[in-house]
C-alpha positions in Angstrom: 30.9 -1.3 2.6 27.7 -3.0 1.6 24.4 -1.2 2.1 21.5 -3.3 3.4 18.5 -2.7 1.2 14.9 -3.7 1.9 11.5 -2.7 0.6 8.8 -1.0 2.5 5.1 -1.8 2.0 3.0 1.2 1.1 -0.6 1.4 2.4 -3.5 3.8 2.8 -5.2 4.5 6.1 -8.5 6.1 5.1 -10.1 6.7 8.5 -10.4 10.4 9.3 -8.4 11.5 6.3 -6.8 14.8 6.7 -6.5 17.2 3.7 -3.2 19.0 3.5 -2.6 22.1 1.5 0.6 23.6 0.1 1.7 25.7 -2.8 2.7 23.9 -6.0 6.0 25.0 -7.4 6.8 24.5 -11.1 9.5 22.0 -11.8 11.7 24.6 -13.6 11.8 26.7 -10.4 13.0 23.8 -8.3 15.6 22.7 -10.9 16.9 26.3 -11.5 17.8 26.4 -7.8 19.6 23.1 -8.2 21.4 24.4 -11.3 22.7 27.5 -9.4 25.4 25.2 -7.8 28.4 27.2 -6.7 31.9 25.9 -6.5 33.3 26.6 -3.0 31.7 26.4 0.5 31.8 30.1 1.1 29.9 30.8 -2.1 27.5 28.0 -1.3 26.4 29.8 1.9 25.9 33.0 0.0 24.0 31.3 -2.7 21.6 29.6 -0.3 21.0 33.0 1.4 20.1 34.5 -2.0 17.8 31.6 -2.8 16.0 32.0 0.5 15.5 35.7 -0.2 14.2 34.9 -3.6 11.7 32.5 -2.1 10.4 35.3 0.2 12.3 34.5 3.4 13.7 37.9 4.3 14.1 40.3 7.2 13.7 38.8 10.7 12.7 35.4 9.2 16.2 34.9 7.8 19.0 34.7 10.5 22.7 34.1 10.2 23.6 31.8 13.2 27.4 31.7 14.0 28.9 28.4 15.1 31.7 28.5 17.7 35.1 27.9 16.2 33.6 27.5 12.6 34.3 30.2 10.1 31.1 29.8 8.0 27.8 30.0 10.0 24.5 28.2 9.8 21.6 29.9 8.1 18.1 29.7 9.5 14.9 30.6 7.7 11.8 30.5 10.0 8.3 30.0 8.9 6.2 31.0 12.0 3.2 29.0 13.0 0.5 29.6 15.6 2.4 27.3 18.0 6.0 27.5 19.3 6.3 23.8 18.6 8.6 23.4 15.6 9.7 21.1 12.9 13.4 21.5 11.9 14.2 20.9 8.3 17.9 20.6 7.7 20.4 20.1 4.9 24.1 20.8 4.9 25.7 23.1 2.3 29.4 22.2 2.7 31.2 19.8 0.4 34.4 17.8 0.4 37.3 18.9 -1.7 36.8 16.4 -4.5 33.8 16.7 -6.9 31.4 19.6 -7.2 29.2 18.4 -4.3 26.1 18.6 -6.5 24.5 15.5 -5.0 26.2 15.8 -1.6 24.6 18.0 -0.7 23.5 20.8 -3.0 20.5 18.6 -3.9 19.4 18.9 -0.3 20.2 22.4 0.6 18.9 23.9 -2.6 15.4 22.4 -1.8 15.1 24.3 1.5 13.9 27.6 -0.1 11.5 25.8 -2.3 10.1 23.9 0.7 9.7 27.2 2.5 7.9 28.7 -0.4 5.6 25.6 -0.8 4.6 25.6 2.9 4.4 29.4 3.3 1.4 29.9 1.1 -0.9 28.7 3.8 -1.1 29.4 7.6 0.6 26.8 9.7 0.0 25.4 13.2 3.7 24.4 13.7 6.7 26.7 13.3 9.1 25.5 10.7 12.9 26.2 10.9 14.7 25.5 7.6 18.3 25.3 8.5 21.3 25.2 6.1 24.0 23.6 8.2 27.7 24.3 8.0 30.5 21.8 8.3 28.6 18.5 8.1 31.5 16.8 6.3 34.0 17.6 9.1 31.8 16.3 11.9 28.3 17.9 11.8 29.5 21.0 13.6 26.6 23.2 12.5 24.0 20.6 13.4 25.5 19.9 16.8 25.5 23.6 17.6 21.9 24.0 16.6 20.7 20.8 18.3 22.2 22.0 21.6 20.0 25.1 21.4 16.8 23.2 21.1 14.3 22.1 23.8 13.4 18.6 22.8 9.9 19.0 24.2 9.3 21.8 21.7 10.5 19.9 18.5 8.0 17.7 16.7 10.6 16.4 14.3 13.9 16.9 12.7 13.8 16.2 9.0 17.2 15.8 7.3 17.7 16.0 3.6 21.0 14.7 2.2 22.0 13.5 -1.3 18.9 13.3 -3.4 18.4 12.5 -7.0 20.5 9.4 -7.5 17.4 7.2 -7.4 13.8 7.4 -6.1 13.4 8.7 -2.6 14.9 6.6 0.2 14.5 6.8 4.0 17.0 5.8 6.6 14.5 3.6 8.5 16.7 2.3 11.3 17.4 5.8 12.6 13.9 7.2 11.8 11.0 7.8 14.1 8.8 4.9 13.1 5.5 6.9 13.3 6.9 9.3 10.8 8.0 6.5 8.5 4.4 5.4 8.4 3.3 9.0 7.7 5.7 9.3 4.8 4.3 6.1 3.4 0.8 7.4 3.6 1.8 10.6 1.8 3.7 8.7 -0.8 0.7 6.5 -1.4 -1.6 9.5 -1.7 0.7 11.1 -4.3 1.5 7.8 -6.0 5.2 8.5 -5.5 7.9 5.8 -4.9 9.7 5.5 -1.6 11.7 2.7 0.0 14.1 2.1 2.9 17.9 2.1 2.7 19.8 2.1 5.9 23.2 3.8 5.7 24.4 3.6 9.3 27.3 1.3 8.2 28.7 3.6 5.5 28.2 7.1 6.9 26.4 9.5 9.1 24.3 12.6 8.8 23.2 15.8 10.5 20.2 14.0 12.1 22.6 12.3 14.6 22.9 15.2 17.1 19.2 15.6 17.2 18.6 11.8 17.7 21.1 12.0 20.6 18.8 14.5 22.2 15.8 12.2 21.8 14.3 14.4 19.1 12.3 12.4 16.5 14.3 12.3 13.3 13.9 11.1 9.7 16.5 11.2 6.9 15.6 11.5 3.2 18.3 10.5 0.7 18.7 8.5 -2.5 21.9 6.4 -1.9 22.0 2.8 -2.8 24.8 0.2 -3.0 25.3 1.0 -6.7 25.3 4.8 -6.3 27.3 5.2 -3.1 30.6 5.4 -5.2 29.4 8.8 -6.6 29.6 10.5 -3.3 32.9 12.1 -2.4 34.2 11.5 -5.9 34.7 13.4 -9.1 31.4 11.8 -10.3 29.5 14.0 -7.8 28.3 16.6 -10.3 25.0 17.9 -11.7 25.0 15.3 -14.5 24.6 12.6 -11.8 21.3 14.0 -10.6 18.2 12.2 -12.1 15.8 15.1 -12.5 12.6 13.1 -12.3 13.7 11.5 -9.0 14.9 14.8 -7.6 11.6 16.6 -8.3 9.6 13.6 -7.0 11.6 13.8 -3.8 10.7 17.5 -3.5 7.0 16.8 -3.9 7.1 14.0 -1.3 9.1 16.0 1.3 6.9 19.1 0.9 3.7 17.1 1.3 5.1 15.2 4.3 6.0 18.5 6.0 2.5 19.8 5.4 1.2 16.5 6.8 3.2 16.9 10.0 1.5 20.3 10.4 -2.0 18.7 10.0 -4.2 18.0 13.0 -5.2 14.4 12.3 -2.5 11.7 12.2 -4.7 8.9 10.8 -4.8 9.5 7.1 -4.0 12.0 4.3 -5.4 13.4 1.1 -3.6 16.1 -0.8 -5.9 19.0 -1.5 -5.8 21.9 -4.0 -3.3 24.7 -3.7 
């Protein structure tokens, strides 16, 4: 199917600019986690668990969350804030049988520990739940189970990360909360990072769907275009397909956006020192 592509205008809103702070992670750290790609789904769960622990998410903060009738559970890393209101940051770890699943979706799930580490260096107002979802490819079973457990009034956003690194960062605009789209653009402009809109509702789905069904604001980050769609679910889905500059830029943008969601002022953004 054809993807409908369109550009998004970036702009700066300068009134009442809010400084956001997060820890800077060296690019080799982020890429090493990407390069730790395992082969089978069971090993992928175990590797994500190891990466969370390496990033400092241990003890009560790291919880195995069984999913009814699914063999492999979800994995939830919680970064507590001063408020019970939360942001859910999700990425699925399972893959289809063909290809190594490097893009879809080791690029997404391997970022979760780095995002936890980047945000965890400073106190947070919101609570962040970084969730590695099981069985997205067979029907978003992990995401559906987790979404059912949430009180929509207590969730500020569900941020889904799926298939990065094929191009500069993309947003699924048609599904996204439009205020959060504007916030992403502000952050991207402040960091001078590229971002554009690519709707993928006619060619696939994602783990944001169960949360959108519950009226929770969602936003999907990806990198799929009409020319790169053929890589997914094919033998071409391997580490060599990941464009490392684009992948690291996506990490920087998503980390800053999450910190921005945690900030008090919605009108503008500047990125402060670590």
